[in-house]
N, C-alpha and C positions, 0 to 999 in steps of 0.2 A: 406437425405439429406444437407450435411453444409451449411450457407452462401456463402464459397468461390465456393464451385462446382455450385451452382440456378444458382450465379450472372450471367453468361450470360444468360441463359434463362431469369433472372427476367429482364434483358434490356429490352427486347424485347416487355413485357405485363406488364408493372407493372410500374403505373406513379403514385401511391401514397406515401404518405409520409412512412416512415419505421414505422415496429409495436409501438403502442404507450404504455406506462405505462399510465393504468387506475389510475385517481387520484384517487381511493379508494384502491390503493394500494400505492400512493406519499403519500396521507395527514399523514398517519399514520408514515412514515419514515422521517418525516421533522425534528425531532430532531435529528435522527440519521446523517443525511443526512448531518446537521449543522458540527455536531461533527466528522463521519469520512466520508466524502464521499464516499470513496475509498468501504469500504466494502459494502454499498445500492448500488453502480453500480456496484461492481460483482454481485451480489446478480440478477439486474435488466438483466446483460451481458448473467449470466446463464438459467434465465426463458425464455428472450424472442427472446434470439438470439444475433451474432453477431455488428448489427445497429440497435441500438431502438432510439425512438423519446419521448420525455416526455412536458409538457406544466409548464411554471413558475409563469402564474397566466394573468388573460387578455390575448393579445397577443401574450406575448413571447412567444420561443418557440423552445428549443432544440433539436439537434440530436447527438447524442452519437456511437461513434464506436470503435471496435477492428480490421476492417477489415484491414491489410496492405492498400488494394487498397483504401480506404475511406480516410485514411491517404492521401497517395502521391498523391492523388485528392487533398486535402482540403490545403497541406505545398507546394505542389512543382506542379503539372501539371497544374494547374487551381487558384495558387494561388493569381494572381490579381483579383478573384471575393472573395476575403477574406482578409479583415482587422483585427489587432489586435482590442481586447474589450477595451471601455472604461478603464474599469479597469489597464489596461495597459499603453495608449495611455496617460491619463490624470492623474488620481488619482498616480498611481508612478511618472509618470515625474513632481507633485507636487514637491516631493522631492529630486531627481535626474536629473532632466533636461531633455531636448530631447539629450539624446544619444541614442546608437545604441537599446537597450532594449527598451526604449520606445515610440523611431521617426517611422514614418511611409510614405511613400509616396514616392515623389523625393529625400524631404531631407534624409533621410533614404537612397537610394541606391546612393546617392552620397556621403554619410559617410561611409558606407557600401565599396564602391568602393576604399575611399581613406586609409582605416584603415585598409584593410582586407589582401595586402602585408604583410602586417610587422608581420601577426601571422599566415601566413604560415611555415609547419613544418623545413625546413631551415634553415627560418629567427629567429625559435627560441630557438636553438644550442646555442647562448650567452648565454640566458639564466640558462644554466646547469647549471654551476658554481653558481652563484647565491642560485638555488631551493639546491642544496645541503649543500651551506654552512649557508642556513636557517634552514633545516633540519637538519644538525649536531649540530650548537648550541643547538637546539629545543631536542634534544636526550640529549644532555647533563644535563638540566631542568627536562625532566620528567625521566631519571633513577633517581634523589634527590629526588621528588617527591612518584616516587616507592618504594624505601629505605624500609626495613623493612614488604617491602608485604603490603603496605598500599593499602587499596580503592582508584583509580581513576577516575572519570568520565570523560574514554572517549569520547564522543560525543562533552563536554564542548573542550577539548585538540586537537581536531583534529582542531575544529574551529578556536582556537588560532592558532594554527601551518599553515591553510590553509592563515589565513587575514595576515600570517606574513608573508609568502612566495607569496600574491599577491603586499602587499603594497612594498616589498625587489625589486622586479620582475618589478613592475612600476618604484618604485623611484630612485632604488639604497639600497646598500647598508651603504651607507654615511648618510644616511637620520635619523636625531633626533630619536631616538626609543622613548622619552617622545612623540614626535608630534601623532607618528602612532598610540602609546596606546589612547592618545585624541584622535583621528580620528576613532580608532576604537571602542570607546565605544560610542561616536556617533552613528556611522554606526549602531551598533546592536540595540542602543534603537530607531533608527527609522524605522530597519527593522520587529522589536516587532510590533511594531504601527501600520505600514501598512499591519499586519499580519491579526490584529485586525479589520482594517479598510475594508478589503475585505471579511471576513470570516463573518461582521457582522456588512454591510448597513444599515442593518435600525438602528444603533445605529450613525451613521455620524453628526444625528441632537445634538444627546450629545455630540461628540468630540469635533464641532465645540460652540457651546453654551457654554461649560463647560471651553475652552481655551486648550484644549488637543492637538487640532489639530497644534495650532498656535505655543503653544511649540516644537511640532515637526517640526515643520517649521522652527523656528527659531532655535533650533539645527541643521537642514540640513543648515539653513545659516553657521553654526558657521564651521560646519567639511568643506562645501565650502572656505572657508576663509584658514584655511589650507591650503588646497591643492594649489589655488590661491599664497598661498607663495611659497610652494617649486615650485610650475609651472614659477613666477617672478624669484626664484633663480637661476633655471635654465636655462633663457631666459639669465641672465646674466655673465653666466659661459660661460667660450674660453672653455673648457674641452669639449669630446666626453664620452658618456657612453654603455655599454651595456645593457641599460634595455629597458624596455615598454615607457618612457615619453619620451627618444629619439627617438624612433620611432615616436612616435604620433608629437614630435616637427617639425621632419623633415619631414613629408609624405606633399605631396603636389595637392593640385586639377589640375589635369588634363588642364582643359580648361581654369583658369587664372595663375598657376604656382603657385599661393599664398596658406600660409599652413593654420592650424583654428586657429581663433580668443581665445584668453585667456577664454574666455564663454564659449567656445566650449570642449576645452582641458578638461576643469573643471567638463563637462556631461559627459562626453566620462570615465573619471577618477570614476569619482561619479557610472556608469554603471559596470563599473570593477573591483570597488571595491563590491559592493553591490551585483551580480549575481556572482563574481567569485570565492568567496571564501565558500559561504554557500553548496554550490552546491558540489565541492570538500570534504568539510568536511565531509558531510553527505555520501559521496561514502567511505572514507576511515573510519569512523568509526562501516558500516553498514559490512566492508569487515571484516575491526578486529572481529567485534561479528562472521561472519561465520568464522573466523579462529578458535573460541574458540570452533565451533563444527566439525571442518574438520583438525585434527593436520596434515593429511597425505597430504595435499596442501600445508601445511608450510611450510613442509620437503623436498618436489618437489623445491619449489619456492629457500631453499636453497640450492638445489643440483643444479640448473639454474646457482645461482649467481657463485657458486664455478668453474662453467663449465666455464662461459662466463666469469665473471671479476674477478674469484682470490683474491687476497690481495688489488691487488689497487682502486683505483678513480675509480667510474661510470663516463664514459666518455660519451656524445652525439650519438657517433659512435655507443656503444652497445644498445642502448634503443633498435633499429631494432630488435636485437638479442636476446631478453630478450620475446621469446614468449607468455611462459607459464605464466609470469606476467600480461601478457599485456589479456592472456583470463581469469586468476583470474580476472582483473579487468573490463571486459566486463561483465561477468558472474554476477559478484554482480550489477554491473548497470542494467541487465535485471533483476533480482532478486527484487532490490531495486533501483529502477530509480529515480534519485535528481528533476527530472522534472517529474513531475507522469501524470498529463496532460498538453496540448497544449486549447487553446481555441481561437476560430475564430469568427467573425459574415459577414455573408454574403450580399455582394452588389448589387446583383441582383440574380434572379432564376436560378437553377444547378440543374443536375441530377446525382447523382451518385447509381453503381452500384441497376439502374434499379427505384430508388426513388426520387421523387422530393428535392429538398432542395429548400425553397420557400425565397424569399427575407428576409433580418434582420433575420436571424434564425444563433442561436449562432451554431457554429458545431466544438463537442469536440472530438479532438484525445485522448480516454483511452489509453495511454502508457503502464500505468502499467498491464493494460488489457491485451494488443496486447501480451506483454511480457511474461503474465503468458497462453497463448493462447493452452490449452491441442490440439487445431487442428495443430498447429504450432510446437509445444515446448514440446519433449517427456517428462513425471516427469517434467514437468515445476516447481512442490515446491524443487525439487532437483536442491544442488548445486551441477552444474557438469562445471567444466573450460573447458574440453574438446570440449564440443558444437562450441566452438569458432576457433578449428583449423580451417584452411582456405578446406578441404575436408569435413568438416559437415557443413558448410555455405554456401556451394556453391551455394546451390540449395534454400537458405533462400532467401523471396522475402525481398528486401534492408528495406521497411518499416516493418517487423515483429521485427526490432530491430532498434532504433533509438532516445536511450537518449541522444541526442543535438542536435534532434529535425531536419528537413530536409526541404529539399528546398532552395531557397534563404537566408532563415534567418535562416539557421544552426547556431548553436552558431559558435561564430565569433571565442571564445577559447577554441574548443573542443582539439587541440592538444597541449595547453596548459595544459589544465588540466591532458591529460592522463600523460605527463610529469611528473608533478607532484605526482601524482600518483602512478606512476609506480617509482619515486626514493622514495618516501616517503617510501612506501613500504616492499624495497628493504631495508631498513635502517631501520624499524621497523623490521625486522624478524631477522636481521643478530642482533640485539642488546636483545631484547626480549622474551622470551614466553609469553603467554596470555590465563589468565584462565577467566571464567567469575564468580563474585561474584555470591552468589546462593541464591535462594527467590526475586529473585528480576522477576518484570514484564516488558517482554520487548514488546510495541508495537508499531506497525507503525504511525507515526500525519502528516497526509497528508495537509501541511497547500502549502505555496508557491511552497516547496520542503519537501520532504518525508526524518524526521526525527525521530527519535527514541523519545516517547512520555515522558519517563521518564527519558531518556539519558540510558546510557550501563556501568554499572559500572565492573571493570577488577581489578584483580591484576599484574602487570609484574612481570617477574621474570628476571632478567639482563643472558644473554647466555655465 
């Protein structure tokens, strides 16, 4: 009997912790756990079931699950009992400030209510032309790089494309490209250092003592000054712009009628940059990798584009009709979810699926595991975009697939990201055929996001 089937029975009789991974199994895996927790956790789930507990050492305990009811309980139904970890609210905030990603409590709720309306799908319609112009310009550059069948490292290229899209969508197409390049360089360096601090907490004393922490804090301050320069120039301007900065500047708190300060605007912009481009970039490169394995999917996308778009430019109204591209994006994010895990800390004792969750327990929703759960997904390791037709998804639990998280903290940029990926994929398949360079190692690297460890090299042939 599966955990899902047993949950009702357990609820009335079981009040202990979930099955615990014994230390004799944990200790030999510590090195692997640091290098690639995803593979280790997959093994634990296969051996011990859909919900497991483990000890970090001392009184620090964690509970991890792929069960959809667990994820819904933590992220939605009883979300007030679960706060973001100190990694997010303190460590990331050192560099990014207190934006939506790093804030918690009442301040987060106030900011969310202020900013949310600007990210509703209809409000993003004005960004379609900006996104498409950035993508068109990028295709010209990519075509030049691909000339003569040269190898191209597509993870790097998709990171560059996604950054350009976020930068121009946020600050408009007239923003100085040199400034955006310098800003992008700094944010990339900061993100790499953040990953090291998250994955190697035992080295933080060394980072602090050696001056590396201060060096990166200085880079964050420098990036902030660049953003403040753009904000200051925009405040002085009398023109209106169809970009995200204009939306942020015009947003008003319901209780006071006032807008955000420059500092608040800076912090929200930093979060949009940091969180908004790496996730989309990784989704795009994994999708292109899947295309090299499934040319029939590329052909179906081209047929849909020919039927819906023809030879004209894609408009915002077309995006809902591109149903197959949407299915492809969703299936790619099922197989390679950019945010592969989320963590919360319990502030009081709780219970889920008949198991207790004590106060101060780290609750991990293992998104990758949930997306590959064979009890939910038939042949989960196969790439099947048709899984995401309305008919095939109608009986699925809403938390069996949640690449953008869920509950009140559902990623505010989910519609933005879907638009970006639809437009980018449409342009890429119309422009190129994709061939994977032979004899390279394709391996997942679960850092803050799920990226290809060694990149993904391809040769592109212009259609």
